[in-house]
N, C-alpha and C positions, 0 to 999 in steps of 0.2 A: 238758758232757762227762759229768757224773755221770748225767744222764738217758740218755745213749747207752749207758753201761755196762749198763743194764738190758736191753739188746737181746741180751745173752748172746753176745757175739762170741767167736771162737776165740782171738783175741789182743787185748790192750788197744787200744782205739780211739784213733787220733790225731785231734785236733781242732784245726783252724786257722781263726781268725776273720779276716775281711778288714780290720777296723779296730778297734783297741782304743780305749776311751774312758776318760777320767779319772773318778774318783769325782765324782758329781754331774752328769755329762754324760748326756744321754739319747740313745736311738736309736729313731727311728721305723721304721727298717728297717736290717738289717745282713745280711751273708752270711758263711757259713762252709763249710768242707768237712770231711767225715769219711771216713776209710778204714775200712770195715767188712768184716771177714772172718768169714763164718759157718762153723760146724762142718761137717765133711764130711757130705754127704747133705742138707744144709739148702739150700733154694732162696734165692736173693737176695731181699731185701726189694723189694717194689714201691714206687714213689714214694708212693702213697697209704698203704700200710702204715707206711712210715717216718714220715710226717707224723703219723699218728694215734698211733703208739707214743710218739714223742718228746713230743708234746703231753700225752699221758696222764701221763707221768712228770715233766712240767714244771708240773703243776697248781698247786703252791704258789708258783711263781715268776711274776713279771710279765713273762713271756716266752712268745711263741707262734711256732711254726713255721708259716709261711704256705704254703710250697711246697718241693718237693725235686726235684732233677734229677740224673740219672746223667751223670757227666762222665768224660772220659779220665783216665788215671792221671797225665798231665802237668799237669792243672789244679791251680792253687793259688789259694785264695780271696783271699789278700793280693796276690800278685805278678801275677796275671792281670787285676786290676781295671783298667779303662780310665779310670775317673774316680770320684771320691767327691764328694757334695754335702752341705754342712752349711748349716743355717740357725741364726741367732741371733735370739732374740726379745727385743725391747726394749719396755718399758712406760713411756709418758710421761704425766705428769699427777699423779704421786704425790709429795706433799711429804714423806712419811715412809713407811718400810717397812710400817707397820701399815695403810696405805691400799691395799696390794695385795690384790685379791680373794682370798679364802681358797683357792679352787680354782685359782688361778694361782701361788700361792707355790711357789718352787723350780722353776718352769717358765718363768721370764723374769727379766730384770734391769731394775730401775727406777732408773736413774741419778738421783742428786740434782742439784739446781741448775736446775730449770725446763726449758723446752722446748729442743729441739735444732735447730740450723741444718742441716736435712736437705740443702739444695742444696750447702752447703759440704762435708758428708760425702760426697756423691756425687762432687763434684769431687776430693776427696782419694782416694776409692776408685779412680779411674782410674789413679793412680800405681801401684797394686798389680797391675793387670792385666798379663799377659804373663810372661816369664821373667826372674827376678831372683835375686840372692843374698839370701835372707830371714834371714840370720844375726841381724839385730836383732830379728826377730819370732819367735824361738824361745826357749824356756826351756832352760837347760842341763840335760842329763841324762847318764846313763851311756853313752848311745848317741851323744852329740854328736860325739866324736872320729872316729867311724866312719861318719857320715852326711853326705852332701853337703847343703849349705844351698841348693842351686839347686832352685827349684821353678817351675812354670808355672801361674799362676792363670788359668783359662779363663773364669771368669765371676765378677762381683761385682755384686750388685744390692741396693738398699735400697728396700723397698716397704712401704706400709701393709698391715696384716693384721688380720683379725677376731680378737678374743679368745674364749676359751671361755665360752659363755653370755653374751656381751657385751651382748645386748639387755636383760639384767637390770640393767645399771649404766650405761646410756647417759647418764643424767643427771649422772654424775660426770665426764664429759668426759675419760675415759681414752683414750689412743691406743696401739695396738700397732703395732710396726714389725718387719719381718723383714729381716735382713741375710743374703744368700745368697752362698755361696762354692762354686766348683766347681774341682777340680784332680784330677790323677791321684793325687797324694799330698800330704800336709801334714806339716810339721815338728811337733815336740812343742810343744803349746800355741800353735801359730801362729795358729789362728783366733781364740782368745781374745785374743791380743795385737793382732791386726789390728782386732778389734771395739773393744777398749779405746782404741786410737789414734784410730779414727774417731769414737768418742763424745767424746774429748777435743777433736777438731776441732769437733764439733757444739756443744760447750760453750764454744768460743772459747779454750780453753787451748792449742790448737795451731792453726796455720794449715794449710790444705790442702797447701802446699808442704813443710811439715815432714815429711809422709809420705815424699816423695821423698828428703829429707835423711836420714831414718832408714834407708831402704834403702841409700843410698850409703855410710853409715858402716860397715855390715856388722859390728856389734858388739852382742851381746845386752845388754851393760852400758849401752849408750846409750839403751835403752828407758826412757821416763819412769817413775819409781818409782810403784808402786801404781796403774798405769793398766790393768793386765790385767783384762779382763772376768771376772766370776765364772763358774763352770761351769754354774750353774743354767739359764741361758738357751740353752745350746748343744744342738743336736739333730743327730745324723747322720741325714740325710734319706734318702739312697739310695746304693747302690754299683752302678755300671754295668759290664757286661762285654761 
């Protein structure tokens, strides 16, 4: 929003982002919309001009504008989104935090306790698919009383994934896995709680059927203590319209 103010609009620019992320969470791609009014006599920015100008003023920040589109005044980046896709990166094979490759730190989660039972995690993930009351899988916030806990999970997948520059440490037998979730919208910290519960299944601390039981109890206080996944491994992958 600060970068957009350098465009010298005639009125302060209103900036709306499609998805807010917690501190420590990453975004490979996100979307936002801006309402820009130029002074009288000034032509509207072209899409190319807008991308170039915003990126120029974003130079110090780890943010880049990839494209811009002119949209109707009725468009809203948050409420018009058809779906959002998140991925969560897990690293297996580390006995201690210090064994995480330096260039992967804060970009994944390396759960302690040895290998994970991935087939059990995939079995548990099937209970999350579809439309449910996800009250148990959200953290309480100021918005909780005003937000429906009903969400529809369109996709959940657990697949192996290459690490960054992984060919340099193949001898260490490290494994990267991605947990992928797709839904029109998610509750506060829902993805991190779902990942934490699936990892608990993979570690044998929960049975796959416990995921169904957690859904049925519909109470955030029933979520296993200290089971929520940390923010470091979570990435907003894409927003679809």
